PDB file of N, CA, C and O in Angstrom:
ATOM      1  N   MET A   1     -15.411 -11.829  13.201  1.00  0.00           N
ATOM      2  CA  MET A   1     -14.576 -11.645  11.986  1.00  0.00           C
ATOM      3  C   MET A   1     -13.783 -12.975  11.701  1.00  0.00           C
ATOM      4  O   MET A   1     -13.144 -13.524  12.599  1.00  0.00           O
ATOM      5  N   ASN A   2     -13.841 -13.443  10.503  1.00  0.00           N
ATOM      6  CA  ASN A   2     -12.965 -14.563  10.132  1.00  0.00           C
ATOM      7  C   ASN A   2     -11.716 -14.063   9.502  1.00  0.00           C
ATOM      8  O   ASN A   2     -11.688 -13.042   8.814  1.00  0.00           O
ATOM      9  N   THR A   3     -10.662 -14.826   9.759  1.00  0.00           N
ATOM     10  CA  THR A   3      -9.301 -14.440   9.146  1.00  0.00           C
ATOM     11  C   THR A   3      -8.749 -15.644   8.462  1.00  0.00           C
ATOM     12  O   THR A   3      -9.022 -16.771   8.875  1.00  0.00           O
ATOM     13  N   HIS A   4      -7.986 -15.443   7.438  1.00  0.00           N
ATOM     14  CA  HIS A   4      -7.323 -16.506   6.675  1.00  0.00           C
ATOM     15  C   HIS A   4      -5.934 -16.001   6.455  1.00  0.00           C
ATOM     16  O   HIS A   4      -5.755 -14.818   6.164  1.00  0.00           O
ATOM     17  N   GLN A   5      -4.925 -16.856   6.582  1.00  0.00           N
ATOM     18  CA  GLN A   5      -3.560 -16.554   6.186  1.00  0.00           C
ATOM     19  C   GLN A   5      -3.293 -17.327   4.897  1.00  0.00           C
ATOM     20  O   GLN A   5      -3.293 -18.557   4.831  1.00  0.00           O
ATOM     21  N   VAL A   6      -3.079 -16.551   3.946  1.00  0.00           N
ATOM     22  CA  VAL A   6      -2.773 -17.263   2.526  1.00  0.00           C
ATOM     23  C   VAL A   6      -1.370 -16.613   1.919  1.00  0.00           C
ATOM     24  O   VAL A   6      -0.733 -15.720   2.477  1.00  0.00           O
ATOM     25  N   PHE A   7      -1.068 -17.161   0.831  1.00  0.00           N
ATOM     26  CA  PHE A   7       0.288 -16.833   0.298  1.00  0.00           C
ATOM     27  C   PHE A   7       0.140 -16.493  -1.164  1.00  0.00           C
ATOM     28  O   PHE A   7      -0.529 -17.197  -1.921  1.00  0.00           O
ATOM     29  N   GLN A   8       0.786 -15.387  -1.556  1.00  0.00           N
ATOM     30  CA  GLN A   8       0.591 -14.861  -2.869  1.00  0.00           C
ATOM     31  C   GLN A   8       1.819 -15.037  -3.781  1.00  0.00           C
ATOM     32  O   GLN A   8       1.653 -15.253  -4.981  1.00  0.00           O
ATOM     33  N   SER A   9       3.015 -14.953  -3.254  1.00  0.00           N
ATOM     34  CA  SER A   9       4.268 -14.873  -4.038  1.00  0.00           C
ATOM     35  C   SER A   9       4.604 -16.314  -4.634  1.00  0.00           C
ATOM     36  O   SER A   9       5.246 -17.138  -3.983  1.00  0.00           O
ATOM     37  N   ARG A  10       4.135 -16.548  -5.882  1.00  0.00           N
ATOM     38  CA  ARG A  10       4.519 -17.786  -6.529  1.00  0.00           C
ATOM     39  C   ARG A  10       4.742 -17.313  -7.924  1.00  0.00           C
ATOM     40  O   ARG A  10       4.006 -16.480  -8.454  1.00  0.00           O
ATOM     41  N   PHE A  11       5.787 -17.866  -8.519  1.00  0.00           N
ATOM     42  CA  PHE A  11       6.271 -17.652  -9.805  1.00  0.00           C
ATOM     43  C   PHE A  11       6.346 -18.831 -10.658  1.00  0.00           C
ATOM     44  O   PHE A  11       7.044 -19.779 -10.297  1.00  0.00           O
ATOM     45  N   GLY A  12       5.641 -18.872 -11.847  1.00  0.00           N
ATOM     46  CA  GLY A  12       5.765 -20.013 -12.665  1.00  0.00           C
ATOM     47  C   GLY A  12       4.939 -21.131 -12.175  1.00  0.00           C
ATOM     48  O   GLY A  12       4.119 -21.014 -11.265  1.00  0.00           O
ATOM     49  N   PRO A  13       5.195 -22.237 -12.827  1.00  0.00           N
ATOM     50  CA  PRO A  13       4.403 -23.524 -12.426  1.00  0.00           C
ATOM     51  C   PRO A  13       4.922 -24.242 -11.055  1.00  0.00           C
ATOM     52  O   PRO A  13       4.325 -25.232 -10.633  1.00  0.00           O
ATOM     53  N   THR A  14       5.936 -23.763 -10.447  1.00  0.00           N
ATOM     54  CA  THR A  14       6.415 -24.486  -9.291  1.00  0.00           C
ATOM     55  C   THR A  14       5.489 -24.268  -8.080  1.00  0.00           C
ATOM     56  O   THR A  14       5.002 -23.170  -7.808  1.00  0.00           O
ATOM     57  N   GLU A  15       5.285 -25.382  -7.384  1.00  0.00           N
ATOM     58  CA  GLU A  15       4.428 -25.376  -6.223  1.00  0.00           C
ATOM     59  C   GLU A  15       5.000 -24.326  -5.222  1.00  0.00           C
ATOM     60  O   GLU A  15       6.201 -24.058  -5.191  1.00  0.00           O
ATOM     61  N   TRP A  16       4.097 -23.760  -4.424  1.00  0.00           N
ATOM     62  CA  TRP A  16       4.571 -22.821  -3.397  1.00  0.00           C
ATOM     63  C   TRP A  16       3.810 -23.075  -2.137  1.00  0.00           C
ATOM     64  O   TRP A  16       3.069 -24.057  -2.082  1.00  0.00           O
ATOM     65  N   VAL A  17       3.932 -22.286  -1.145  1.00  0.00           N
ATOM     66  CA  VAL A  17       3.222 -22.471   0.104  1.00  0.00           C
ATOM     67  C   VAL A  17       1.770 -22.166  -0.163  1.00  0.00           C
ATOM     68  O   VAL A  17       1.440 -21.213  -0.869  1.00  0.00           O
ATOM     69  N   LYS A  18       0.884 -23.000   0.420  1.00  0.00           N
ATOM     70  CA  LYS A  18      -0.516 -22.842   0.230  1.00  0.00           C
ATOM     71  C   LYS A  18      -1.125 -22.624   1.514  1.00  0.00           C
ATOM     72  O   LYS A  18      -0.499 -22.878   2.543  1.00  0.00           O
ATOM     73  N   PRO A  19      -2.448 -22.117   1.535  1.00  0.00           N
ATOM     74  CA  PRO A  19      -3.204 -21.881   0.426  1.00  0.00           C
ATOM     75  C   PRO A  19      -2.890 -20.531  -0.350  1.00  0.00           C
ATOM     76  O   PRO A  19      -2.478 -19.534   0.242  1.00  0.00           O
ATOM     77  N   TYR A  20      -3.096 -20.569  -1.608  1.00  0.00           N
ATOM     78  CA  TYR A  20      -2.819 -19.452  -2.522  1.00  0.00           C
ATOM     79  C   TYR A  20      -3.919 -18.335  -2.285  1.00  0.00           C
ATOM     80  O   TYR A  20      -5.093 -18.629  -2.056  1.00  0.00           O
ATOM     81  N   LEU A  21      -3.477 -17.094  -2.354  1.00  0.00           N
ATOM     82  CA  LEU A  21      -4.391 -15.920  -2.263  1.00  0.00           C
ATOM     83  C   LEU A  21      -5.457 -16.077  -3.399  1.00  0.00           C
ATOM     84  O   LEU A  21      -6.632 -15.960  -3.050  1.00  0.00           O
ATOM     85  N   SER A  22      -5.211 -16.307  -4.601  1.00  0.00           N
ATOM     86  CA  SER A  22      -6.074 -16.294  -5.760  1.00  0.00           C
ATOM     87  C   SER A  22      -7.142 -17.351  -5.530  1.00  0.00           C
ATOM     88  O   SER A  22      -8.323 -17.052  -5.708  1.00  0.00           O
ATOM     89  N   ASP A  23      -6.747 -18.707  -5.100  1.00  0.00           N
ATOM     90  CA  ASP A  23      -7.788 -19.639  -4.802  1.00  0.00           C
ATOM     91  C   ASP A  23      -8.665 -19.365  -3.697  1.00  0.00           C
ATOM     92  O   ASP A  23      -9.862 -19.644  -3.773  1.00  0.00           O
ATOM     93  N   THR A  24      -8.119 -18.802  -2.602  1.00  0.00           N
ATOM     94  CA  THR A  24      -8.984 -18.418  -1.538  1.00  0.00           C
ATOM     95  C   THR A  24      -9.946 -17.441  -1.890  1.00  0.00           C
ATOM     96  O   THR A  24     -11.136 -17.577  -1.605  1.00  0.00           O
ATOM     97  N   LEU A  25      -9.459 -16.398  -2.536  1.00  0.00           N
ATOM     98  CA  LEU A  25     -10.458 -15.238  -3.020  1.00  0.00           C
ATOM     99  C   LEU A  25     -11.562 -15.728  -3.880  1.00  0.00           C
ATOM    100  O   LEU A  25     -12.710 -15.302  -3.751  1.00  0.00           O
ATOM    101  N   MET A  26     -11.229 -16.603  -4.740  1.00  0.00           N
ATOM    102  CA  MET A  26     -12.268 -17.211  -5.583  1.00  0.00           C
ATOM    103  C   MET A  26     -13.301 -17.975  -4.935  1.00  0.00           C
ATOM    104  O   MET A  26     -14.449 -18.039  -5.374  1.00  0.00           O
ATOM    105  N   SER A  27     -12.853 -18.625  -3.765  1.00  0.00           N
ATOM    106  CA  SER A  27     -13.878 -19.465  -3.098  1.00  0.00           C
ATOM    107  C   SER A  27     -14.693 -18.898  -2.107  1.00  0.00           C
ATOM    108  O   SER A  27     -15.568 -19.579  -1.573  1.00  0.00           O
ATOM    109  N   LEU A  28     -14.480 -17.590  -1.767  1.00  0.00           N
ATOM    110  CA  LEU A  28     -15.237 -16.788  -0.815  1.00  0.00           C
ATOM    111  C   LEU A  28     -16.695 -16.581  -1.189  1.00  0.00           C
ATOM    112  O   LEU A  28     -17.607 -16.777  -0.385  1.00  0.00           O
ATOM    113  N   PRO A  29     -16.887 -16.164  -2.478  1.00  0.00           N
ATOM    114  CA  PRO A  29     -18.437 -15.889  -2.783  1.00  0.00           C
ATOM    115  C   PRO A  29     -19.254 -17.088  -2.554  1.00  0.00           C
ATOM    116  O   PRO A  29     -20.417 -16.922  -2.185  1.00  0.00           O
ATOM    117  N   SER A  30     -18.758 -18.371  -2.738  1.00  0.00           N
ATOM    118  CA  SER A  30     -19.535 -19.457  -2.675  1.00  0.00           C
ATOM    119  C   SER A  30     -19.870 -19.790  -1.224  1.00  0.00           C
ATOM    120  O   SER A  30     -20.736 -20.612  -0.924  1.00  0.00           O
ATOM    121  N   GLN A  31     -19.093 -19.068  -0.286  1.00  0.00           N
ATOM    122  CA  GLN A  31     -19.456 -19.153   1.150  1.00  0.00           C
ATOM    123  C   GLN A  31     -20.157 -17.995   1.748  1.00  0.00           C
ATOM    124  O   GLN A  31     -20.293 -17.782   2.953  1.00  0.00           O
ATOM    125  N   GLY A  32     -20.626 -17.205   0.673  1.00  0.00           N
ATOM    126  CA  GLY A  32     -21.510 -16.016   1.210  1.00  0.00           C
ATOM    127  C   GLY A  32     -20.688 -14.889   1.639  1.00  0.00           C
ATOM    128  O   GLY A  32     -21.222 -13.963   2.248  1.00  0.00           O
ATOM    129  N   ILE A  33     -19.331 -14.879   1.356  1.00  0.00           N
ATOM    130  CA  ILE A  33     -18.519 -13.799   1.745  1.00  0.00           C
ATOM    131  C   ILE A  33     -18.327 -12.821   0.605  1.00  0.00           C
ATOM    132  O   ILE A  33     -17.712 -13.199  -0.393  1.00  0.00           O
ATOM    133  N   LYS A  34     -18.815 -11.572   0.681  1.00  0.00           N
ATOM    134  CA  LYS A  34     -18.835 -10.621  -0.304  1.00  0.00           C
ATOM    135  C   LYS A  34     -17.771  -9.500  -0.227  1.00  0.00           C
ATOM    136  O   LYS A  34     -17.408  -8.886  -1.230  1.00  0.00           O
ATOM    137  N   ARG A  35     -17.296  -9.267   1.001  1.00  0.00           N
ATOM    138  CA  ARG A  35     -16.211  -8.285   1.274  1.00  0.00           C
ATOM    139  C   ARG A  35     -15.075  -8.851   1.916  1.00  0.00           C
ATOM    140  O   ARG A  35     -15.205  -9.714   2.785  1.00  0.00           O
ATOM    141  N   VAL A  36     -13.958  -8.416   1.540  1.00  0.00           N
ATOM    142  CA  VAL A  36     -12.690  -8.883   2.129  1.00  0.00           C
ATOM    143  C   VAL A  36     -11.719  -7.593   2.396  1.00  0.00           C
ATOM    144  O   VAL A  36     -11.835  -6.512   1.819  1.00  0.00           O
ATOM    145  N   LEU A  37     -10.842  -7.885   3.277  1.00  0.00           N
ATOM    146  CA  LEU A  37      -9.688  -6.885   3.519  1.00  0.00           C
ATOM    147  C   LEU A  37      -8.479  -7.683   3.391  1.00  0.00           C
ATOM    148  O   LEU A  37      -8.306  -8.698   4.067  1.00  0.00           O
ATOM    149  N   VAL A  38      -7.600  -7.231   2.504  1.00  0.00           N
ATOM    150  CA  VAL A  38      -6.360  -7.842   2.176  1.00  0.00           C
ATOM    151  C   VAL A  38      -5.204  -7.027   2.781  1.00  0.00           C
ATOM    152  O   VAL A  38      -4.980  -5.894   2.354  1.00  0.00           O
ATOM    153  N   ALA A  39      -4.520  -7.530   3.687  1.00  0.00           N
ATOM    154  CA  ALA A  39      -3.397  -6.835   4.271  1.00  0.00           C
ATOM    155  C   ALA A  39      -2.048  -7.487   3.919  1.00  0.00           C
ATOM    156  O   ALA A  39      -1.883  -8.687   4.141  1.00  0.00           O
ATOM    157  N   THR A  40      -1.183  -6.809   3.433  1.00  0.00           N
ATOM    158  CA  THR A  40       0.064  -7.377   2.979  1.00  0.00           C
ATOM    159  C   THR A  40       1.256  -6.559   3.584  1.00  0.00           C
ATOM    160  O   THR A  40       2.007  -5.924   2.845  1.00  0.00           O
ATOM    161  N   PRO A  41       1.405  -6.585   4.884  1.00  0.00           N
ATOM    162  CA  PRO A  41       2.377  -5.603   5.465  1.00  0.00           C
ATOM    163  C   PRO A  41       3.855  -5.767   5.058  1.00  0.00           C
ATOM    164  O   PRO A  41       4.534  -4.753   4.894  1.00  0.00           O
ATOM    165  N   ALA A  42       4.389  -6.998   4.887  1.00  0.00           N
ATOM    166  CA  ALA A  42       5.702  -7.164   4.428  1.00  0.00           C
ATOM    167  C   ALA A  42       5.924  -6.788   3.051  1.00  0.00           C
ATOM    168  O   ALA A  42       6.982  -6.235   2.752  1.00  0.00           O
ATOM    169  N   PHE A  43       4.985  -7.045   2.125  1.00  0.00           N
ATOM    170  CA  PHE A  43       5.149  -6.900   0.756  1.00  0.00           C
ATOM    171  C   PHE A  43       5.056  -5.260   0.506  1.00  0.00           C
ATOM    172  O   PHE A  43       5.802  -4.752  -0.331  1.00  0.00           O
ATOM    173  N   VAL A  44       4.180  -4.504   1.207  1.00  0.00           N
ATOM    174  CA  VAL A  44       4.185  -3.188   0.919  1.00  0.00           C
ATOM    175  C   VAL A  44       5.439  -2.394   1.085  1.00  0.00           C
ATOM    176  O   VAL A  44       5.763  -1.422   0.402  1.00  0.00           O
ATOM    177  N   ALA A  45       6.145  -2.955   2.133  1.00  0.00           N
ATOM    178  CA  ALA A  45       7.519  -2.352   2.352  1.00  0.00           C
ATOM    179  C   ALA A  45       8.621  -2.903   1.485  1.00  0.00           C
ATOM    180  O   ALA A  45       9.528  -2.164   1.104  1.00  0.00           O
ATOM    181  N   ASP A  46       8.569  -4.219   1.152  1.00  0.00           N
ATOM    182  CA  ASP A  46       9.537  -4.865   0.488  1.00  0.00           C
ATOM    183  C   ASP A  46       9.494  -4.945  -1.068  1.00  0.00           C
ATOM    184  O   ASP A  46      10.523  -5.075  -1.731  1.00  0.00           O
ATOM    185  N   CYS A  47       8.223  -4.859  -1.625  1.00  0.00           N
ATOM    186  CA  CYS A  47       7.995  -5.194  -2.999  1.00  0.00           C
ATOM    187  C   CYS A  47       6.799  -4.409  -3.592  1.00  0.00           C
ATOM    188  O   CYS A  47       5.673  -4.905  -3.557  1.00  0.00           O
ATOM    189  N   LEU A  48       7.036  -3.147  -4.156  1.00  0.00           N
ATOM    190  CA  LEU A  48       5.898  -2.414  -4.571  1.00  0.00           C
ATOM    191  C   LEU A  48       5.186  -3.160  -5.712  1.00  0.00           C
ATOM    192  O   LEU A  48       3.967  -3.010  -5.799  1.00  0.00           O
ATOM    193  N   GLU A  49       5.792  -3.911  -6.552  1.00  0.00           N
ATOM    194  CA  GLU A  49       5.274  -4.654  -7.633  1.00  0.00           C
ATOM    195  C   GLU A  49       4.121  -5.587  -7.060  1.00  0.00           C
ATOM    196  O   GLU A  49       3.018  -5.636  -7.605  1.00  0.00           O
ATOM    197  N   THR A  50       4.426  -6.282  -5.990  1.00  0.00           N
ATOM    198  CA  THR A  50       3.424  -7.302  -5.510  1.00  0.00           C
ATOM    199  C   THR A  50       2.234  -6.493  -4.903  1.00  0.00           C
ATOM    200  O   THR A  50       1.082  -6.927  -4.912  1.00  0.00           O
ATOM    201  N   HIS A  51       2.605  -5.248  -4.357  1.00  0.00           N
ATOM    202  CA  HIS A  51       1.388  -4.479  -3.856  1.00  0.00           C
ATOM    203  C   HIS A  51       0.521  -3.952  -4.930  1.00  0.00           C
ATOM    204  O   HIS A  51      -0.696  -3.901  -4.753  1.00  0.00           O
ATOM    205  N   ARG A  52       1.103  -3.528  -6.109  1.00  0.00           N
ATOM    206  CA  ARG A  52       0.283  -3.173  -7.228  1.00  0.00           C
ATOM    207  C   ARG A  52      -0.563  -4.335  -7.786  1.00  0.00           C
ATOM    208  O   ARG A  52      -1.707  -4.142  -8.197  1.00  0.00           O
ATOM    209  N   ARG A  53       0.044  -5.586  -7.790  1.00  0.00           N
ATOM    210  CA  ARG A  53      -0.694  -6.722  -8.303  1.00  0.00           C
ATOM    211  C   ARG A  53      -1.895  -7.029  -7.529  1.00  0.00           C
ATOM    212  O   ARG A  53      -2.968  -7.370  -8.026  1.00  0.00           O
ATOM    213  N   ASN A  54      -1.637  -6.879  -6.198  1.00  0.00           N
ATOM    214  CA  ASN A  54      -2.762  -7.194  -5.191  1.00  0.00           C
ATOM    215  C   ASN A  54      -3.801  -6.113  -5.283  1.00  0.00           C
ATOM    216  O   ASN A  54      -4.938  -6.359  -4.878  1.00  0.00           O
ATOM    217  N   SER A  55      -3.507  -4.954  -5.775  1.00  0.00           N
ATOM    218  CA  SER A  55      -4.416  -3.745  -5.760  1.00  0.00           C
ATOM    219  C   SER A  55      -5.376  -3.846  -6.966  1.00  0.00           C
ATOM    220  O   SER A  55      -6.295  -3.030  -7.043  1.00  0.00           O
ATOM    221  N   ARG A  56      -5.225  -4.767  -7.884  1.00  0.00           N
ATOM    222  CA  ARG A  56      -6.031  -4.755  -9.090  1.00  0.00           C
ATOM    223  C   ARG A  56      -7.397  -5.193  -8.764  1.00  0.00           C
ATOM    224  O   ARG A  56      -8.252  -5.257  -9.648  1.00  0.00           O
TER     225      ARG A  56
END
């Protein structure tokens, strides 16, 4: 199993910690990866809005 640590919480045009979740997810199909598991342990407890955004 391959793992990636990525970062999701960015607001507006300001640079944030990389790699970004959205960029990483978009790049996976070209690498032959069709299934992913996203775990957001801190955000589920701290920010329901972030959890909902990741669940789309």
